[in-house]
C-alpha positions in Angstrom: -45.1 -189.8 -46.1 -47.8 -189.0 -48.6 -46.1 -187.3 -51.5 -49.2 -185.7 -52.8 -51.8 -185.3 -50.0 -54.9 -183.5 -51.0 -53.7 -180.5 -49.0 -50.1 -179.7 -48.3 -48.4 -176.6 -47.0 -45.0 -175.0 -47.6 -43.5 -171.6 -46.6 -46.0 -169.1 -48.0 -48.3 -171.5 -49.8 -51.0 -174.1 -49.4 -51.6 -176.5 -52.2 -55.1 -177.9 -52.4 -56.1 -180.6 -54.9 -58.3 -179.2 -57.6 -61.8 -180.6 -58.1 -64.5 -180.2 -60.8 -66.0 -177.3 -58.9 -62.7 -175.4 -59.3 -63.2 -175.2 -63.1 -63.8 -171.4 -63.0 -60.7 -170.6 -60.9 -58.5 -172.8 -63.1 -59.9 -171.1 -66.2 -59.0 -167.8 -64.6 -55.4 -168.8 -64.0 -55.1 -170.0 -67.6 -56.8 -166.9 -69.0 -54.4 -164.7 -67.1 -51.5 -166.6 -68.7 -53.0 -166.4 -72.2 -49.7 -165.2 -73.6 -48.4 -168.7 -73.5 -51.4 -170.2 -75.3 -49.8 -170.0 -78.7 -46.8 -172.0 -77.2 -49.0 -174.8 -75.9 -50.9 -175.8 -79.0 -54.0 -175.0 -80.9 -56.5 -174.8 -78.0 -57.1 -171.2 -76.9 -60.3 -171.4 -74.8 -59.4 -171.1 -71.1 -62.5 -173.1 -70.0 -61.7 -176.0 -72.4 -58.1 -176.0 -71.2 -59.2 -176.0 -67.6 -61.6 -178.9 -68.2 -58.7 -180.7 -69.9 -56.6 -180.2 -66.8 -59.3 -181.5 -64.5 -60.0 -184.5 -66.7 -56.3 -185.3 -67.1 -56.7 -185.3 -70.9 -53.0 -185.0 -71.7 -51.3 -188.1 -70.1 -48.3 -190.1 -71.1 -48.9 -193.1 -73.4 -50.3 -196.2 -71.5 -50.9 -194.2 -68.4 -53.8 -193.7 -66.0 -55.5 -190.5 -64.8 -55.3 -191.8 -61.2 -51.6 -191.0 -61.3 -52.1 -187.3 -62.0 -53.0 -184.6 -59.5 -53.7 -180.9 -60.1 -53.3 -178.5 -57.2 -54.4 -174.9 -56.7 -51.6 -172.9 -55.2 -53.0 -170.5 -52.6 -51.5 -168.0 -50.1 -51.4 -169.4 -46.6 -52.0 -165.9 -45.1 -55.2 -165.0 -47.0 -56.1 -167.9 -49.2 -55.6 -165.8 -52.4 -55.3 -167.9 -55.5 -51.6 -167.8 -56.7 -51.4 -170.6 -59.3 -51.8 -174.1 -60.5 -49.6 -177.2 -60.5 -50.2 -180.6 -62.2 -48.0 -183.6 -61.4 -47.9 -187.1 -62.9 -46.4 -189.9 -60.8 -44.5 -192.9 -62.2 -44.0 -192.5 -66.0 -41.5 -193.9 -66.3 -41.2 -195.6 -62.9 -39.5 -193.6 -60.2 -40.1 -190.4 -62.2 -42.3 -187.5 -61.3 -43.5 -185.4 -64.3 -44.6 -181.8 -64.0 -47.5 -181.4 -66.4 -47.5 -177.7 -65.8 -47.1 -174.9 -63.3 -48.9 -171.6 -63.9 -48.5 -168.7 -61.6 -50.9 -165.7 -61.9 -49.0 -162.8 -63.5 -49.2 -160.5 -60.4 -47.4 -163.3 -58.4 -44.7 -164.1 -61.0 -41.1 -163.4 -60.2 -41.8 -163.6 -56.5 -40.4 -167.1 -55.9 -43.7 -168.9 -55.6 -42.9 -171.5 -58.3 -39.4 -172.0 -57.0 -40.8 -172.5 -53.5 -43.3 -175.1 -54.8 -40.6 -176.9 -56.8 -38.1 -177.0 -53.9 -40.7 -178.6 -51.7 -41.9 -181.0 -54.4 -38.3 -182.1 -55.1 -37.7 -182.8 -51.4 -40.9 -184.7 -51.0 -40.2 -186.7 -54.2 -36.7 -187.6 -53.0 -38.0 -188.8 -49.6 -40.7 -190.9 -51.4 -38.0 -192.7 -53.5 -38.4 -190.9 -56.9 -35.2 -190.7 -58.8 -35.9 -187.7 -61.1 -38.4 -185.1 -62.0 -39.2 -184.2 -65.6 -40.9 -181.3 -67.2 -41.9 -180.7 -70.8 -41.5 -177.1 -72.0 -42.4 -175.5 -75.3 -39.3 -174.5 -77.2 -40.7 -171.1 -77.8 -41.5 -170.6 -74.1 -38.3 -168.8 -73.3 -39.3 -167.6 -69.8 -40.2 -171.2 -68.8 -37.0 -172.5 -70.3 -35.0 -170.0 -68.3 -36.9 -170.9 -65.2 -36.4 -174.6 -65.5 -32.8 -174.4 -66.5 -32.1 -172.1 -63.5 -33.5 -174.9 -61.3 -31.1 -177.3 -62.9 -33.6 -179.1 -65.1 -30.9 -179.3 -67.8 -30.7 -183.0 -68.8 -32.5 -183.2 -72.2 -34.6 -186.4 -72.5 -36.2 -185.7 -75.9 -37.5 -183.1 -78.3 -40.9 -183.8 -79.8 -43.1 -181.9 -82.2 -43.2 -180.6 -85.7 -40.1 -181.1 -87.8 -40.0 -177.7 -89.4 -40.0 -174.3 -87.8 -42.9 -172.1 -88.9 -45.3 -169.6 -87.3 -47.9 -172.2 -86.3 -45.7 -175.2 -85.7 -44.8 -176.5 -82.2 -42.0 -178.4 -80.5 -41.4 -179.3 -76.9 -38.3 -180.3 -75.0 -38.4 -182.7 -72.1 -36.0 -181.8 -69.4 -35.0 -183.8 -66.3 -33.3 -183.3 -63.0 -32.0 -186.1 -60.9 -33.1 -186.0 -57.3 -32.0 -187.9 -54.2 -33.4 -188.8 -50.9 -32.5 -185.9 -48.6 -32.6 -188.2 -45.6 -29.9 -190.6 -46.9 
């Protein structure tokens, strides 16, 4: 099984690997989620952030961009753009890392991200991955609630500024063990 084929389908969604020509739609998704920009760091320009996603600028140390894929999440019924998912394979080995998942605001709280994650967890388990990790801004309370509700509750590390101030940042890396559903 190809864990991350360039196109894969689940219940209501089709995930299509993002390409350079998708820069405008990725920027749109990010711009619509602008409320989380202060939680992500200093960059606020959606086009620069979109370009960073496509170029895989934020990778783990000693890693390679060939191990990261970004996918546009689209509706299977009408091809409407629903969101964006980025996944990094193998850092550490047998670990899948969610770089980010953004759902357009009008599609939030409709189970889209849960549906994507449920399928990704199943595919990862069948492919032999042992866990999935995600890094979340400590100030991003909706995202923290989302991930903890999905049982991403094992804390790997907290990184960022040492003191809490208006313009300081810290992230928490959460993990969820997964198993092969066929075993």
